[in-house]
N, C-alpha and C positions, 0 to 999 in steps of 0.2 A: 786107374783113379779118373772118376767121371769130372766135368767141366762142374757140373751143381755140385758135387763131394769137393771138389778142392773153393768154391767160392765160400763154402760152409766157412772150411776153417779159415780163409782169409774172412770173413766175415766178423770171427772171435777176437782177430785180433792178432795173430796169432807172427811170428815172424817167418818167412816161406821160401822158400827155394823151388819154383815154378819151371818144371821143364816136360821135356817127354819128345820124342822126334818131332820132325818138321811135319807138317800138315794137325798138329795134335790139336790146335785151339787154342795152344800159347797166347797170341795175341789178342786175339778175342775176348778169352776168358779178363786177361789184363786190362783191356778196355770197361768191362761189363763193373769190374769191382770201382775203376777210379770213378765211373759215373754212379756207383754207390755211395760212396764215399764223399762226392761233391753235394747229393742229394741229400747226407746227412749233417751236410755241412762241416766235414773233415779236409784240414787244409793235407793236401797231398800233393807231395813234388813228383811230377812225373817227369824223369830222365831215362836216358840210353846210352851206350858207351861210344855212339859211333853217331851223328849227326842226317844218314840215312836212317838208322834204328829210329833216331829221336821223331822223324814224319811220322812216323806209323803209329804211334802214340799220341801227337800234338803235344810231343812236349819240347826236351832242349837237353842240351847233354850235360853228363854227370859233373862232366871236368870243369863248364861255367858253370852251373847249378852252386857247386860246393865254394868258387873262387879258386879249384885248384890248379887251373889252365891246363897247360897239357904236361905239369911236370910228375915226376914220379915220387919226388920228394919235396919238399921245402925246406930251406934252414929256417935260421931261429929268426932270424932277419924278416924274411919274406912272409913267414908261416904268422910274425905279427903282424903287416902291414894287412895280408889278407882277412887277422880277424877284425882289423879297424874302419872296414868294409861298412857302412852303415846299412847298404839295400842289402849287403850280405847277413846284415846281422839282425833285421826285420825279418828278412825272406827265414831262415833257420829257425827263430826263437818261435815262430806259429808253426812251422809244420810235425805234424804229427804223425805221418806217416810217407817216406821215402819209400819210391819206387825206379831199379834198374833195369830195365830190358836190354836182350843180349848180352848177358854178364861173360858169359865167355871169353869176351874180346876185352874185358877189365883184368889186368893184373893184377898180382895180389897186393905189390906195394902202393898199389893209388887206390886200394879200397883200403887200406889201411890208414892210407890218407885222406880219404874221406873218415872214415869214421874218428878219425884223430880232431878232424876238423869238428867235425858235429858235438864231439863233447867237448871242446871249449866254446864253439858260439853257444850253447845249452846247460856250460855247467855244470855236468854229469861225466860220468866217471863208465857208465853202461855205454856196451855198444851201440854206434850211432848215436849218442847221448840219450839212449831211451826209446827212439822212434821206433813203429812198426819197419820195419822192412821190408821189402819183397824183390827178391833177387829173381830175374827170368832170362831163361835160354839155356840151351842144351851143349855142356860140355864134348861132344860129339863132334861137331858141324865149325866151330870157328874158335882157332884159337886165342890168345892177348896177344894184342896189336906190338908187335918191336921194330927195334929200328938199328939197325946195321949186323951186327954179330949178338947182338944181346938176349937172352932166352930169360923170359920172365915166366914165373909163373902165373900157373890158375888162379882164381880168386879165392879157390876153397883151400888155400894153402894159410891165406891172411888170418893172422889170430882173432879177428874183431866177424871173421865169417864163424868159427869153431865156438866164442864167445856168445852167437845170436841163438843160439838153440833152434837152428832152423827146423821148421817142418817140411819133410818134401815129397811131395804135389807132384806125382809124376801123370801127366796123362795121356792116355794107354789108347784113347779112341782116336780113330783116321777118320777127315773129314776131308781129306784134299782126293786119297783113290778110293776106289769103289772094290779093284783088282786082286785077290786076298795073295794069289802066287805073288803078281807084285811087288805088294806092301812087303810078303816074307824075302822076297828077295833084299828090297830094298835095307829091312832090320840088320838082314845080315851080314850086308857090307858094314851095316853101319856099327855093330855089336863089333867088328871082327870076328863073328863065326861063321865061319863062309865053310858048308859042308857038300858034297857030291850036288848033291841035288839043286844048291845054289851055281854050282859051275856048269851043270846042264844047263839050267834054262838058260843062261845066259849063250852058254856054244852054240844052242837049239836058234838064237838069234840072229847067228855070226854071218854077216853076208847075206843075210836074209832079205826079200821084196817088205817093203813097210803095205798092210795092207789099209786099203781103202785110198783117201785120198790127202793121207796126214802126210805130211814131209816133215822128215826127221829134222829138227834143229841143230846146227851146226856150232860148237862152242869156239872162240875165239879170245885171245890174250887180251888184245887190243880191242877198244873202241870204234878207233879208224876201221879194222877190217871190218866188224861189224855192220856198220854204217853203210860202208861198200858195197857188202854183200845182199842187205836191205834194199839198198838204192837200183840197184840192178835187177834185183828180181821185180818191185815194184815199176819200173819201165818197161819191163814185159808183160806187164797186162794194159792192153789196147782197149783203155777206158778214160773215164773225166777224173782227175783227178781233186781230191777234198782237202786242205789245208787247216787243221786245227792248231791253232794258238795258244799258249801257256795267258790265261789274263792275272794279272797282279791287283794287289791290292796298292793304289801307288796314294805317295804321300810323299812329302818332301824331305831330303834326308834319308830315305829309305835304299836309297842301292845297294847298300853292303847286303841288305838281309834279303832283299834280289835274291841277289849271287848267292847267296849261302841256301836258297832255297831252290835253284836254276840245280847247284851244286849236288842238292842232297834230295833232289825227287827223283824216281824212279822212271817215271813217265816224262820223254824228250819236251823241250819247250814249243818246236814249232814240229807238229806230226801231220806226214802227206798220209792219205791212204787211200785207196782205189777200191771197190767192186773186185772180190776175189783174192786181197790181203789180208796172209796168216797173221794173227793178230795174237796176244798176250794179256788178261789185265795183269796188272802192278799191284793191284791192292783188293783186302777181301772186303766182300760188301754185303748184310745180311738185311734182310726185311725186318719189319717190326714185333713180327712173330721171335724173330730167330732165324729164321728158316733162311740157309745160304743160298744166295743166287752166283755169284760166282766167288772165287777166291786168286789169290797172288799166284799167278801160274797156270792158270784158267784159260786151256787154247782154243782158239776158232778161226771163224773164216767171214769174213764181211761180205754181206751178202744184199745189202740196199742200206740207202741214207734213207731216215726216215722222212714224211713229207712235211711234217709240222716248222722240226730247226734243222734237218739234212743232221742230222745225230747220226753214226755208224750203227747197223745191224748188224750183229755177227751170231752168228749158226756155230755155235761150240760144237766141239768134234764127239758130244753124247749125245745133241741131238737137239740141245736146246738155243731157245730164239732171244736175244738178249740185245736190248739197244744201250745202248754205252752213254750213256749223260754224260757231263762235267761231276767231279769229284775232286773235294779240297785236299789240299796239303799244307801241312803247318808245319811250323817251326817257331819257339816263342824267340822275343826279342833279344831278351837276355842273352840268350847263347851270343848274341854278339858282342858285349859288354868286357 
């Protein structure tokens, strides 16, 4: 299904499960639909299962939005306390559409609790109180968040999921990669349908030198190790260092909000760069016509700093030249209530 076809279904007010592989444009489409709803003055709740995911769509966590916090269940007393909160009453009573991004990380019990709270606030027996619901994510990627030995079920096991009669919008276009052979390998692994051709292609790259000037990315389990490698590579570059600091909207009493932004933003609060440094964009950017300029994951190398304001000029590994201007990251303050 194309993005435009899925957008038409969303505009019809259908309950939707928006899915597809990484790079298929799920977040881009969500933001398009959010803009559409706001233009129509339809009250929409923009939420995600985690703080990091929420920053990609300028929303808040679903846990904060509905008042359930981190609990998977609420006893009767706590449930009643949540229902008495005036700001939640006002918020949920006016909401017409609920969006939950990265739905795969929200387990069935918590999704059921979200629906129960919505039903109570809206005094309706319909799932999620009768709101349009849009769940976005990929169950092949990230499982529900678990603590200790608990084994949480995926969201689609919840009764509220089944009762919502979701239309499945599977995006099958690829906007992040152009190499069709590479895409086939990724999809075969994703779908657990690895054949001899996939194995041959992977084995053909074993211990092979990387063509061109691309240095393979190394993966580590701890940020401390990542920072050590990055700093060591940066020190090897014999040129001046430019430091870019994250700028915040400062206001008294907002320290907790700033801490949350730093924690959930994919970019570091202080970024040191030199000419020759390998970099990766961590947010999608599209121009006014909808043409993609770069996506989360676009790799390149700093080739200069522009004369006007000293922002890094990046040559991507596919040959494009991009000036990396500042971007905004946001998280709603209600997420900290």
